[in-house]
C-alpha positions in Angstrom: 30.8 -8.6 -38.6 31.5 -9.4 -42.2 35.1 -8.2 -42.0 35.8 -10.1 -38.7 34.3 -13.3 -40.2 36.6 -12.8 -43.3 39.6 -12.4 -41.0 38.7 -15.5 -39.1 38.4 -17.5 -42.2 41.9 -16.5 -43.2 43.3 -18.3 -40.1 40.7 -20.6 -38.4 43.4 -21.7 -35.9 43.7 -18.3 -34.4 41.9 -18.1 -31.1 41.9 -14.3 -30.9 40.3 -13.8 -34.3 37.7 -16.4 -33.4 36.8 -14.6 -30.2 36.8 -11.2 -31.9 34.4 -12.5 -34.6 32.1 -13.9 -31.9 32.1 -10.5 -30.2 30.9 -8.7 -33.3 28.3 -11.5 -34.1 26.8 -10.8 -30.6 26.6 -7.1 -31.6 24.2 -8.0 -34.4 22.2 -10.2 -32.0 23.0 -13.5 -33.7 23.4 -15.4 -30.4 23.4 -18.9 -31.8 25.9 -18.2 -34.4 28.2 -16.4 -31.9 28.0 -19.4 -29.5 28.8 -21.8 -32.4 31.8 -19.6 -33.3 33.0 -19.6 -29.7 32.5 -23.3 -29.5 35.4 -23.9 -31.9 37.9 -23.1 -29.0 35.7 -23.4 -25.9 35.2 -26.9 -24.8 31.6 -28.1 -24.0 30.4 -29.9 -20.9 28.2 -33.0 -20.8 25.1 -30.9 -21.5 26.7 -29.2 -24.6 27.3 -25.9 -22.9 30.4 -23.8 -23.5 33.0 -23.5 -20.7 33.1 -19.7 -21.0 31.6 -19.4 -17.5 34.2 -21.7 -16.0 36.9 -19.6 -17.6 35.4 -16.4 -16.2 35.1 -14.9 -19.7 33.4 -11.7 -18.7 33.5 -10.1 -22.2 31.6 -13.0 -23.5 28.9 -12.9 -20.8 28.6 -9.1 -21.2 28.0 -9.2 -24.9 25.8 -12.3 -24.7 23.7 -10.6 -22.0 23.5 -7.4 -24.0 22.3 -9.3 -27.1 19.6 -11.1 -25.1 18.6 -7.7 -23.6 18.2 -6.2 -27.0 16.1 -9.2 -28.1 13.8 -8.8 -25.1 15.0 -12.1 -23.5 15.4 -10.6 -20.0 15.7 -13.9 -18.1 18.7 -15.0 -20.2 20.1 -11.5 -20.0 20.0 -11.4 -16.2 21.5 -14.9 -16.2 24.6 -13.8 -18.1 25.2 -10.8 -15.9 24.7 -12.9 -12.8 27.7 -15.0 -13.9 29.9 -11.8 -13.9 28.7 -11.0 -10.4 29.7 -14.5 -9.4 33.2 -14.2 -10.9 33.8 -11.1 -8.9 32.7 -12.8 -5.7 35.1 -15.7 -6.5 38.0 -13.3 -7.2 37.4 -11.5 -3.9 37.3 -14.8 -2.0 40.6 -15.8 -3.8 42.2 -12.6 -2.5 41.0 -13.4 1.1 42.5 -16.9 0.8 45.8 -15.4 -0.6 46.3 -13.4 2.6 47.1 -16.6 4.6 49.6 -17.7 1.9 51.3 -14.3 1.7 52.2 -14.1 5.4 53.3 -17.7 5.5 55.7 -17.2 2.5 56.5 -13.6 3.4 55.8 -12.2 -0.1 54.8 -8.7 0.9 55.2 -7.2 -2.6 52.6 -9.7 -3.9 50.4 -8.8 -1.0 50.5 -5.1 -1.9 49.7 -6.0 -5.5 46.8 -8.1 -4.4 45.4 -5.2 -2.2 45.6 -2.9 -5.3 43.8 -5.5 -7.4 41.1 -5.9 -4.7 40.6 -2.2 -4.4 40.1 -1.9 -8.2 38.1 -5.1 -8.6 34.7 -3.4 -9.2 36.1 -0.5 -11.2 36.9 -2.5 -14.4 35.1 -2.1 -17.6 33.1 -5.3 -17.4 32.0 -5.0 -13.8 30.7 -1.5 -14.4 28.9 -2.5 -17.6 27.5 -5.5 -15.8 26.1 -3.4 -13.0 24.4 -0.9 -15.4 23.0 -3.8 -17.6 21.5 -5.5 -14.5 19.7 -2.2 -13.6 18.5 -1.8 -17.2 17.3 -5.4 -17.4 15.5 -5.3 -14.0 13.9 -2.0 -15.0 12.6 -3.4 -18.3 11.2 -6.5 -16.4 9.4 -4.3 -13.9 8.0 -2.0 -16.6 6.8 -5.1 -18.5 5.0 -6.3 -15.4 3.3 -2.9 -14.8 2.2 -2.7 -18.5 1.0 -6.3 -18.6 3.5 -7.4 -21.2 5.1 -9.7 -18.7 2.4 -11.7 -16.8 3.6 -12.9 -13.3 1.3 -15.9 -13.5 3.0 -17.1 -16.7 6.4 -16.6 -15.3 5.6 -18.5 -12.1 4.0 -21.3 -14.2 7.2 -21.5 -16.4 9.3 -21.6 -13.2 7.3 -24.4 -11.7 7.6 -26.4 -14.9 11.3 -25.8 -15.0 11.6 -27.1 -11.5 10.5 -30.5 -12.8 13.3 -30.7 -15.4 16.4 -32.8 -15.0 18.9 -29.8 -15.4 17.2 -28.0 -12.5 17.1 -31.1 -10.2 20.9 -31.7 -10.9 21.7 -28.0 -10.2 19.6 -28.0 -7.0 21.3 -31.2 -5.8 24.8 -29.7 -6.4 23.7 -26.5 -4.5 22.3 -28.4 -1.5 25.5 -30.5 -1.3 27.7 -27.4 -1.3 28.3 -25.4 1.9 30.3 -22.6 0.3 28.1 -19.8 -1.1 31.0 -18.5 -3.2 31.3 -21.8 -5.1 27.5 -21.9 -5.7 26.7 -21.6 -9.4 23.8 -19.6 -10.7 20.7 -21.4 -12.0 21.6 -22.5 -15.5 18.4 -21.2 -17.0 18.2 -18.0 -15.0 14.7 -18.5 -13.5 15.9 -17.7 -10.0 17.1 -14.2 -10.9 14.1 -13.6 -13.1 11.6 -14.3 -10.3 13.6 -12.0 -8.0 13.5 -9.2 -10.6 9.7 -9.4 -10.8 
């Protein structure tokens, strides 16, 4: 991490060095510092969140989720991995939409490339890591429930309190207005996945 930070300081206008430094900061579980470093090139929304999820930055979500997992923040961990699952669903939907375009424009070569991409979609490094990390996170949550370290009543209470907050109400409103499941965005705080894991 020290060397990547040193390299980044040599040229702070270099996006690649900035992302590489963030990756290694995640590896030492300094999540806030990594997000701050990513924020130099990733625009924030109205709530101050990075646009990494909009850009489908799977390496970021994988490393962020793994850091949360190591720190025992399983709700946040599951949330990050859920974003990767969502990106894969969107990519698959894009391939389906592309089929109509291909036959209209008669670009058969691109169609064959798309079929190959679709076949290998879930074989990539990040989808495989995501799947394994989801299993690990859910396993830890369920072990925590059995051992009493995670109390279901406290989780449900936290979830009910979260339902009264403005971010949840805004998210729920957007979800209810959207008819397309593929375009639905995961709960920004990850409570939905956490409750399901328990």
